[in-house]
C-alpha positions in Angstrom: -27.5 74.5 47.7 -29.5 75.1 50.9 -28.1 73.5 54.0 -29.3 70.0 54.8 -32.5 69.8 56.9 -31.9 69.4 60.6 -32.9 66.0 62.1 -35.0 64.8 65.0 -34.1 61.9 67.1 -36.9 59.3 66.9 -37.8 57.2 70.0 -35.9 54.1 68.8 -32.8 56.1 68.0 -32.9 56.9 64.3 -32.3 60.5 63.2 -34.9 61.6 60.8 -34.6 64.8 58.7 -37.3 67.3 59.6 -38.2 67.9 55.9 -38.2 65.4 53.1 -39.7 64.7 49.7 -43.1 63.2 49.4 -43.6 61.2 46.2 -47.4 60.7 45.9 -48.9 60.7 43.2 -45.7 60.3 41.1 -45.3 57.4 38.7 -42.1 55.5 38.4 -40.5 57.8 35.8 -41.5 61.0 37.7 -40.2 59.6 41.0 -36.9 58.5 39.5 -36.3 62.1 38.2 -37.6 63.9 41.2 -35.8 61.8 43.8 -32.4 62.2 42.1 -33.0 65.9 41.6 -34.1 66.4 45.2 -31.1 64.6 46.6 -28.8 66.7 44.4 -30.4 69.8 45.9 -29.8 68.6 49.5 -32.8 66.4 50.4 -31.9 63.4 52.5 -35.3 62.0 53.3 -37.7 60.4 50.8 -41.2 59.0 51.4 -42.9 56.4 49.4 -45.4 53.5 49.8 -46.5 50.2 48.2 -49.8 51.9 47.3 -48.1 54.7 45.4 -46.9 52.2 42.8 -43.5 54.1 42.5 -41.1 52.2 44.7 -39.0 51.1 41.8 -38.7 54.6 40.4 -37.9 55.9 43.9 -35.2 53.3 44.2 -33.7 54.1 40.9 -33.6 57.8 41.9 -31.9 56.9 45.2 -29.2 54.9 43.4 -28.7 57.5 40.7 -28.0 60.2 43.3 -24.7 58.7 44.2 -25.2 59.6 47.8 -24.2 56.9 50.3 -27.1 54.9 51.6 -26.3 55.7 55.3 -26.8 59.4 54.5 -30.3 58.9 53.3 -33.6 58.3 55.2 -36.0 56.1 53.3 -39.7 55.5 54.3 -42.2 53.2 52.8 -45.6 51.8 53.9 -47.5 48.6 53.7 -51.2 48.3 52.9 -54.1 46.2 54.1 -53.1 43.1 52.1 -50.3 42.6 54.6 -52.1 43.2 57.9 -50.8 40.2 59.8 -47.9 39.4 62.1 -46.1 37.4 59.5 -47.3 39.2 56.4 -45.5 42.4 57.5 -42.2 40.7 56.9 -43.4 39.7 53.4 -44.4 43.4 52.6 -41.1 44.6 53.9 -39.1 42.2 51.7 -41.2 43.2 48.7 -40.5 46.9 49.3 -36.8 46.3 49.7 -36.8 44.4 46.4 -38.6 47.1 44.5 -36.4 49.9 46.0 -33.2 47.9 45.6 -32.2 48.5 49.3 -31.0 46.3 52.1 -33.1 48.0 54.7 -35.6 50.8 55.3 -35.2 53.6 57.9 -38.9 53.8 58.6 -41.7 51.4 57.8 -45.3 52.4 58.3 -48.8 50.8 58.3 -50.4 53.0 55.7 -54.1 53.0 57.0 -55.6 51.2 60.0 -58.5 49.7 57.9 -60.3 49.0 61.2 -63.1 47.0 59.5 -60.6 44.3 58.9 -59.5 44.4 62.6 -56.0 43.3 61.7 -53.9 46.5 62.3 -52.9 45.4 65.8 -51.4 42.2 64.3 -49.7 44.3 61.6 -48.2 46.5 64.3 -46.9 43.4 66.1 -45.2 42.5 62.8 -43.5 45.9 62.7 -42.3 45.4 66.3 -40.8 42.1 65.2 -38.9 43.8 62.4 -37.6 46.4 64.9 -36.6 43.8 67.4 -34.8 41.7 64.7 -32.8 44.9 63.7 -34.2 44.8 60.2 -35.6 48.3 60.3 -34.5 51.4 62.2 -37.9 52.9 63.1 -41.5 51.9 62.9 -44.7 53.7 62.7 -48.2 54.3 61.4 -50.1 56.6 59.1 -53.6 58.0 59.4 -54.1 56.4 62.9 -56.3 58.2 65.4 -55.7 58.3 69.2 -58.2 55.4 69.5 -56.2 53.3 67.1 -53.0 54.1 68.8 -54.5 53.2 72.2 -55.1 49.7 70.9 -51.6 49.1 69.6 -50.0 50.6 72.7 -52.2 48.3 75.0 -51.3 45.3 72.9 -47.6 45.8 72.5 -46.4 48.5 74.9 -44.2 49.8 72.1 -45.0 53.3 70.9 -44.5 54.0 67.2 -41.7 56.4 66.3 -44.0 58.3 63.9 -47.7 58.8 63.0 -47.9 60.4 59.5 -51.2 62.3 59.2 -52.7 64.9 56.8 -52.0 68.3 58.4 -51.8 71.9 57.3 -52.9 75.3 58.8 -56.6 74.5 57.8 -56.3 71.0 59.4 -54.1 71.6 62.4 -55.0 68.2 64.1 -54.5 69.6 67.6 -55.9 66.6 69.3 -53.7 64.2 67.4 -50.6 66.3 68.0 -51.4 66.5 71.7 -51.8 62.7 72.0 -48.6 62.1 70.0 -46.7 64.5 72.4 -48.0 62.7 75.4 -46.8 59.4 74.1 -43.5 60.4 72.6 -44.6 59.9 69.0 -43.3 62.2 66.3 -46.0 63.8 64.2 -45.2 63.8 60.5 -47.4 66.0 58.3 -48.3 64.9 54.7 -49.9 67.2 52.2 -48.4 70.0 54.2 -49.3 72.7 51.6 -52.9 71.7 51.3 -54.1 68.8 49.3 -56.3 70.0 46.4 -57.0 73.3 48.2 -56.4 77.0 47.8 -54.3 77.2 51.0 -51.4 79.0 49.4 -53.8 81.7 48.1 -55.2 82.4 51.5 -54.9 86.2 52.2 -53.4 85.6 55.6 -50.6 83.5 54.2 -50.1 85.6 51.0 -49.8 88.7 53.2 -47.4 87.2 55.6 -45.3 85.9 52.8 -45.1 89.3 51.1 -44.1 91.0 54.4 -41.4 88.4 55.0 -40.1 88.3 51.4 -40.8 84.6 51.3 -43.2 82.5 49.3 -46.5 81.3 50.7 -45.1 77.7 50.6 -42.1 78.7 52.6 -44.2 80.4 55.3 -46.5 77.3 55.6 -43.6 74.9 55.8 -42.0 77.1 58.5 -45.2 76.9 60.5 -45.0 73.1 60.4 -41.4 73.1 61.6 -42.0 75.5 64.4 -44.8 73.3 65.6 -42.2 70.6 66.0 -43.4 68.5 63.1 -41.6 66.5 60.4 -43.0 67.3 57.0 -42.8 65.9 53.4 -43.9 68.3 50.7 -44.3 66.8 47.3 -42.8 68.4 44.2 -41.4 67.3 40.8 -40.0 70.8 40.0 -36.4 71.4 41.0 -37.1 75.2 41.6 -40.0 74.3 44.0 -37.9 71.6 45.7 -35.2 74.2 46.3 -37.7 76.7 47.6 -39.3 74.1 50.0 -36.0 73.2 51.5 -34.9 76.8 52.0 -36.8 77.4 55.2 -34.3 77.0 58.0 -33.0 80.6 58.2 -36.0 82.5 59.4 -38.6 82.2 62.2 -42.2 83.2 62.5 -43.3 85.2 65.5 -45.9 83.8 68.0 -48.5 86.1 66.5 -47.7 84.9 63.0 -47.9 81.3 64.1 -51.3 82.0 65.7 -52.6 83.7 62.6 -51.8 80.6 60.5 -53.3 78.3 63.1 -56.4 80.4 63.2 -57.2 79.1 59.6 -58.1 75.7 61.1 -61.4 74.3 59.9 -61.3 71.2 62.0 -61.3 67.8 60.3 -64.2 68.1 57.9 -61.8 67.8 54.9 -59.7 64.9 56.4 -60.2 61.4 55.1 -61.9 59.4 57.8 -59.7 56.4 58.7 -62.7 54.6 60.1 -64.2 54.3 56.6 -61.3 55.0 54.1 -58.1 53.1 53.6 -56.1 50.7 51.4 
């Protein structure tokens, strides 16, 4: 079994594994199997969301693993139906019930849904959960610097994490710079390229062959060396094992630059001003 992923200390004190298991778009049955298998292989962080419809399966997988709760880091997310100061607590309780847990390590607002103009109130609800000691860390997903400016101005409490779509073709440099300035950890979802041919890019394939690694391992190493937390999704044990086995080599500055040079801007990134749930 590969060694456990190293952790990063989040601003509010929780230690989050640098690499975890993403569970979208698994159903309950797939999630139950994948989560239990991943934890057996050495994963300690699992990411889910109300919108994924698989929290019950994720919870069953967590319990089937037999690993103590305090050794696991579990993230879920609330959607637009619970964008309100008091409603966030309702969403939190619902996720706990589905997962069969007493607490979450990290709870996120899934999308800002700015046309509703309620994400600031939702964030106030997260801050209340944090202050009440009900959750160890709070954050957002798919928030831009402009959205983050609003919640910081309203609450003066920076999120622990902003989870955004990010890979070598979508390097999100401006968002990462904003996060670094404000002490927010950047977590990359779809790190291996959602619905793309990223892992067949000649620059990545060539580097992987030269290193005796797989294209996925090279890309995940790129994420880690940028200082990111990342959550690749897989339902296949051999791929899960491969994805976790990325902590015993380093890319050179030139190799990192070659991967970052694949950036195509944000043309393929879902626009949180018009998309969400």
